[in-house]
C-alpha positions as CSV (number, residue, x, y, z in Angstrom):
1,M,-53.1,23.4,139.5
2,A,-51.9,23.7,135.9
3,G,-49.6,20.7,136.5
4,K,-52.4,18.6,137.9
5,E,-54.7,19.5,135.0
6,F,-51.9,18.6,132.5
7,V,-51.4,15.2,134.2
8,F,-55.1,14.5,134.3
9,S,-55.5,15.4,130.6
10,I,-52.7,12.9,129.7
11,F,-54.4,10.2,131.8
12,Q,-57.8,10.9,130.3
13,Y,-56.8,11.0,126.6
14,S,-53.9,8.6,126.5
15,I,-54.2,6.0,129.3
16,I,-57.9,5.4,129.5
17,P,-58.4,4.6,125.7
18,I,-55.9,1.8,126.0
19,F,-58.1,0.0,128.5
20,H,-61.1,0.4,126.1
21,C,-59.2,-1.6,123.5
22,F,-59.3,-4.6,125.8
23,P,-62.8,-4.7,127.4
24,P,-63.2,-7.4,130.1
25,G,-65.5,-10.4,129.9
26,P,-66.5,-12.4,126.8
27,R,-65.9,-9.4,124.5
28,C,-62.1,-9.9,124.5
29,P,-60.5,-11.8,121.7
30,L,-60.2,-15.0,123.8
31,G,-63.8,-14.7,124.8
32,Q,-64.8,-14.3,121.1
33,I,-62.9,-17.5,120.3
34,K,-64.6,-19.4,123.1
35,M,-68.0,-18.1,122.1
36,E,-67.5,-19.1,118.4
37,K,-66.4,-22.5,119.5
38,T,-69.5,-23.0,121.6
39,T,-71.7,-21.7,118.8
40,N,-70.2,-24.1,116.3
41,Q,-70.8,-27.0,118.7
42,D,-74.3,-25.9,119.2
43,I,-74.9,-25.8,115.5
44,Q,-73.5,-29.3,115.0
45,A,-75.5,-30.7,117.9
46,R,-78.6,-29.1,116.5
47,Q,-78.0,-30.7,113.1
48,E,-77.5,-34.1,114.7
49,T,-80.7,-33.6,116.6
50,L,-82.7,-32.7,113.5
51,S,-81.3,-35.7,111.7
52,R,-82.3,-38.0,114.6
53,L,-85.7,-36.3,114.7
54,F,-86.2,-36.9,111.0
55,W,-85.3,-40.5,111.2
56,K,-87.5,-41.0,114.3
57,R,-90.5,-39.6,112.4
58,F,-89.7,-41.5,109.3
59,R,-89.5,-44.8,111.1
60,K,-92.9,-44.3,112.6
61,N,-94.4,-44.0,109.1
62,K,-94.9,-47.6,108.0
63,L,-96.1,-46.6,104.6
64,A,-93.0,-44.6,104.0
65,L,-90.8,-47.5,105.1
66,L,-92.7,-49.7,102.6
67,G,-92.1,-47.2,99.9
68,G,-88.4,-47.1,100.8
69,V,-88.1,-50.9,100.6
70,I,-89.8,-50.9,97.2
71,V,-87.5,-48.3,95.8
72,L,-84.4,-50.0,97.3
73,A,-85.6,-53.4,95.8
74,L,-86.1,-51.8,92.4
75,F,-82.6,-50.3,92.5
76,V,-81.0,-53.6,93.5
77,V,-82.9,-55.4,90.6
78,A,-81.8,-52.7,88.1
79,V,-78.1,-52.8,89.2
80,C,-77.9,-56.6,89.3
81,A,-79.8,-57.2,86.1
82,P,-76.9,-58.9,84.2
83,W,-76.6,-61.5,87.0
84,I,-80.2,-62.2,88.1
85,S,-81.8,-62.2,84.6
86,P,-82.5,-65.9,83.7
87,Y,-82.3,-65.2,79.9
88,D,-81.0,-62.7,77.4
89,P,-83.8,-60.2,77.0
90,G,-83.3,-60.2,73.3
91,Q,-83.1,-63.9,72.8
92,I,-85.8,-65.1,70.3
93,E,-87.3,-68.6,70.5
94,I,-89.9,-69.2,67.9
95,R,-90.9,-72.6,69.4
96,R,-91.9,-70.9,72.7
97,V,-94.1,-68.0,71.4
98,L,-96.7,-66.8,73.9
99,E,-96.1,-69.5,76.4
100,E,-98.0,-69.2,79.7
101,P,-96.0,-68.7,82.9
102,S,-94.3,-71.9,83.9
103,A,-91.3,-73.2,85.9
104,K,-89.0,-72.5,83.0
105,H,-90.4,-69.0,82.1
106,L,-91.9,-67.7,85.4
107,L,-93.7,-64.8,83.7
108,G,-94.2,-66.5,80.3
109,T,-92.9,-65.4,76.9
110,D,-94.0,-62.7,74.4
111,S,-94.9,-62.9,70.7
112,L,-91.3,-63.6,69.7
113,G,-90.6,-66.2,72.4
114,R,-88.6,-63.8,74.6
115,D,-88.6,-64.3,78.3
116,V,-90.9,-61.7,79.9
117,L,-89.2,-61.8,83.3
118,S,-85.8,-61.1,81.8
119,R,-87.2,-58.2,79.7
120,M,-88.9,-56.7,82.8
121,I,-85.7,-56.9,84.8
122,W,-83.8,-55.1,82.1
123,G,-86.7,-52.7,81.7
124,S,-86.3,-51.6,85.3
125,R,-83.0,-50.1,84.2
126,I,-84.7,-48.0,81.6
127,S,-87.3,-46.8,84.1
128,L,-84.7,-45.8,86.7
129,L,-82.5,-44.1,84.1
130,V,-85.4,-42.1,82.7
131,G,-86.7,-41.2,86.1
132,F,-83.5,-39.9,87.6
133,V,-82.1,-38.2,84.6
134,A,-85.3,-36.4,83.7
135,V,-85.9,-35.3,87.3
136,G,-82.3,-34.2,87.5
137,I,-82.7,-32.0,84.5
138,A,-86.0,-30.6,85.8
139,S,-84.5,-29.9,89.2
140,L,-81.4,-28.1,87.9
141,I,-83.5,-25.8,85.7
142,G,-86.1,-25.2,88.5
143,I,-83.5,-24.5,91.2
144,F,-81.6,-22.1,89.0
145,L,-84.6,-20.1,87.8
146,G,-86.4,-20.3,91.2
147,S,-83.3,-19.0,92.9
148,L,-83.0,-16.0,90.6
149,A,-86.7,-15.2,90.9
150,G,-86.9,-15.4,94.7
151,Y,-83.6,-13.6,95.4
152,Y,-83.8,-10.7,93.0
153,G,-87.5,-10.2,92.8
154,G,-88.8,-7.2,90.8
155,W,-88.8,-7.6,87.0
156,T,-86.7,-10.8,87.2
157,D,-89.3,-12.5,89.4
158,D,-92.2,-11.2,87.1
159,L,-90.5,-12.4,84.0
160,I,-89.6,-15.9,85.2
161,M,-93.0,-16.5,86.9
162,R,-95.0,-15.4,83.9
163,F,-92.9,-17.8,81.8
164,V,-93.8,-20.5,84.4
165,D,-97.5,-19.6,84.1
166,I,-97.3,-19.9,80.3
167,M,-95.6,-23.3,80.6
168,L,-98.3,-24.5,83.0
169,C,-101.1,-23.5,80.6
170,F,-100.2,-26.4,78.4
171,P,-101.0,-30.0,79.5
172,T,-97.6,-31.5,80.2
173,F,-98.2,-34.9,78.5
174,F,-99.6,-33.3,75.3
175,L,-96.7,-30.8,75.3
176,I,-94.3,-33.8,75.5
177,L,-96.2,-35.5,72.6
178,A,-95.9,-32.3,70.5
179,V,-92.1,-32.1,71.1
180,I,-91.5,-35.8,70.5
181,A,-93.4,-35.6,67.2
182,F,-90.5,-33.4,65.8
183,L,-87.7,-35.6,67.3
184,E,-86.5,-39.1,66.7
185,P,-87.9,-41.4,69.4
186,S,-85.1,-42.4,71.6
187,I,-84.5,-42.8,75.3
188,W,-82.2,-39.7,75.5
189,N,-84.7,-37.5,73.7
190,I,-87.4,-38.7,76.1
191,M,-85.4,-37.9,79.2
192,I,-84.5,-34.4,78.0
193,V,-88.0,-33.6,76.9
194,I,-89.5,-34.8,80.2
195,G,-87.0,-32.8,82.2
196,V,-87.3,-29.6,80.1
197,T,-91.1,-29.7,80.5
198,G,-91.2,-30.6,84.2
199,W,-89.2,-27.9,86.0
200,M,-92.0,-25.5,86.8
201,G,-93.1,-27.0,90.1
202,V,-89.5,-27.0,91.4
203,A,-89.0,-23.4,90.4
204,R,-92.1,-22.3,92.4
205,L,-91.0,-24.2,95.5
206,V,-87.5,-22.7,95.4
207,R,-88.8,-19.2,94.8
208,A,-91.1,-19.5,97.8
209,E,-88.3,-20.6,100.0
210,F,-86.0,-17.9,98.8
211,L,-88.6,-15.2,99.5
212,T,-88.4,-16.1,103.2
213,L,-84.8,-17.1,103.6
214,K,-83.3,-14.0,102.0
215,E,-84.6,-12.0,104.9
216,R,-82.9,-14.1,107.5
217,D,-80.1,-12.6,109.6
218,Y,-77.3,-14.7,108.1
219,A,-78.3,-13.7,104.5
220,V,-78.6,-10.0,105.4
221,A,-75.3,-10.1,107.3
222,E,-73.5,-11.7,104.3
223,K,-74.8,-9.0,102.0
224,A,-73.8,-6.3,104.5
225,L,-70.3,-7.7,104.6
226,G,-70.0,-7.3,100.8
227,A,-70.4,-11.0,99.8
228,R,-71.3,-11.6,96.1
229,D,-74.8,-12.6,95.2
230,F,-73.6,-15.9,93.7
231,R,-72.1,-16.8,97.1
232,I,-75.1,-15.8,99.1
233,I,-77.5,-17.6,96.8
234,F,-75.7,-20.9,96.3
235,R,-73.7,-21.3,99.5
236,H,-75.9,-19.8,102.2
237,I,-79.6,-19.7,101.0
238,L,-79.9,-22.6,98.6
239,P,-78.8,-25.4,101.0
240,N,-81.6,-24.3,103.4
241,A,-84.1,-24.4,100.6
242,L,-83.5,-27.9,99.3
243,A,-85.8,-29.8,101.6
244,P,-89.0,-29.3,99.5
245,V,-87.0,-29.9,96.4
246,L,-86.0,-33.3,97.7
247,V,-89.7,-34.2,98.2
248,A,-90.6,-32.9,94.8
249,A,-87.8,-34.8,93.1
250,T,-88.8,-38.1,94.8
251,L,-92.4,-37.6,93.6
252,G,-91.2,-36.5,90.2
253,V,-89.3,-39.8,89.6
254,A,-92.7,-41.6,89.8
255,G,-94.2,-39.1,87.3
256,A,-91.3,-39.5,84.9
257,I,-91.5,-43.3,85.0
258,L,-95.2,-43.1,84.3
259,T,-94.8,-40.7,81.5
260,E,-92.0,-42.8,79.9
261,S,-94.2,-45.9,80.1
262,A,-97.1,-44.1,78.5
263,L,-95.0,-42.8,75.6
264,S,-93.5,-46.3,75.1
265,F,-97.0,-47.8,75.1
266,L,-98.0,-45.3,72.4
267,G,-95.0,-46.3,70.3
268,I,-93.1,-43.0,70.5
269,G,-91.0,-43.8,73.5
270,V,-88.3,-46.4,74.0
271,Q,-88.2,-48.4,70.8
272,P,-87.8,-52.2,70.5
273,P,-85.8,-54.3,70.9
274,T,-84.7,-52.3,73.9
275,P,-86.9,-53.6,76.8
276,S,-89.2,-51.2,78.5
277,W,-92.3,-51.8,80.6
278,G,-94.2,-49.6,78.3
279,N,-93.4,-51.5,75.1
280,I,-94.0,-54.8,76.8
281,L,-97.5,-53.5,77.5
282,T,-97.8,-52.6,73.8
283,A,-97.1,-56.2,72.9
284,G,-99.7,-57.3,75.5
285,K,-102.3,-55.0,74.0
286,D,-102.2,-56.9,70.7
287,N,-102.5,-60.3,72.4
288,I,-104.6,-59.4,75.5
289,E,-107.2,-62.2,74.8
290,I,-104.6,-65.0,74.6
291,A,-101.6,-63.7,76.5
292,W,-102.9,-61.9,79.6
293,W,-99.5,-62.0,81.4
294,L,-98.1,-59.5,78.9
295,S,-100.4,-56.9,80.2
296,L,-100.7,-57.9,83.9
297,Y,-97.1,-58.1,85.0
298,P,-95.7,-55.0,83.4
299,G,-98.8,-53.1,84.6
300,L,-98.2,-54.3,88.2
301,A,-94.5,-53.3,87.9
302,I,-95.4,-49.8,86.9
303,L,-98.1,-49.6,89.6
304,I,-95.8,-50.8,92.4
305,T,-92.9,-48.6,91.4
306,V,-95.0,-45.5,91.2
307,L,-96.7,-46.3,94.4
308,G,-93.3,-46.9,96.1
309,Y,-91.9,-43.5,95.1
310,N,-95.1,-41.7,96.1
311,L,-95.1,-43.3,99.5
312,L,-91.4,-42.5,100.0
313,G,-91.9,-38.9,98.9
314,E,-94.8,-38.3,101.2
315,G,-93.0,-39.9,104.1
316,I,-90.0,-37.6,103.6
317,R,-92.3,-34.6,103.4
318,D,-94.1,-35.5,106.6
319,S,-90.8,-36.2,108.4
320,I,-89.3,-32.9,107.3
321,D,-92.3,-30.9,108.3
322,P,-95.0,-32.6,110.4
323,R,-97.3,-29.6,109.9
324,L,-97.9,-30.8,106.3
325,K,-99.7,-33.9,107.4
């Protein structure tokens, strides 16, 4: 009996644990590889399905498509300005001062005889440059501060959000006017000031997304595995929080273009002879009774551009999340 008990103890404590190291079924190493491969395929298929679903919803929104066409047309005009502009935007012709629209000058001339169409084509470059750079600055600041506030919470969240509240207390346009008053009017100063004073909405959106996403399983698992906060924030959580930022950025471009036009109209934005839709409007203000085209066409350009970006932004928002309709 003692011999049998000895053999049984060897079998129990030596042989059986070996089989536990290789459990049957999908839990074995080969099963794990197969399951991971299937999971990756499922994720890729799901991403393709979401992309197709987004495009399907977006195509059904006719106004969004119209906004996209307007934005694309404006981009093409701005890029091709040197080739499609009929005249040099700075060319002065004293004999053709304030000419009405004609076959030679389709949108007329200004008070110095410069072709209005050429100046508007080159002015579209200024509008796009100001819009994208200013929104880029605002988005970077908002994403960084919103990520910190949403991920860490506590006193970090309180400090950043109270600063956001203080910034929102001041009317944005008047805050820009106050800052511009101490700086030399230039296109770069305008872009920086618009960007630095327009990040609060993006920060709030990113913070709200982070408050939800940081509790998801993948974020909790990364933290449990010892991943650094920088990796969790910018590699795992932030890519999933960028959808509302894209919508806000699209709408923000329209606001930046409108702000730049208003500043140029007041004479503290883009300075002549650099063409801008705002300073063309300023010239039209002084001659509105005898040169109506100087006010009409730049105003229409601003209206159509802002409308196009707003329609595109709302279409992207509705396509990403139909519940927001």
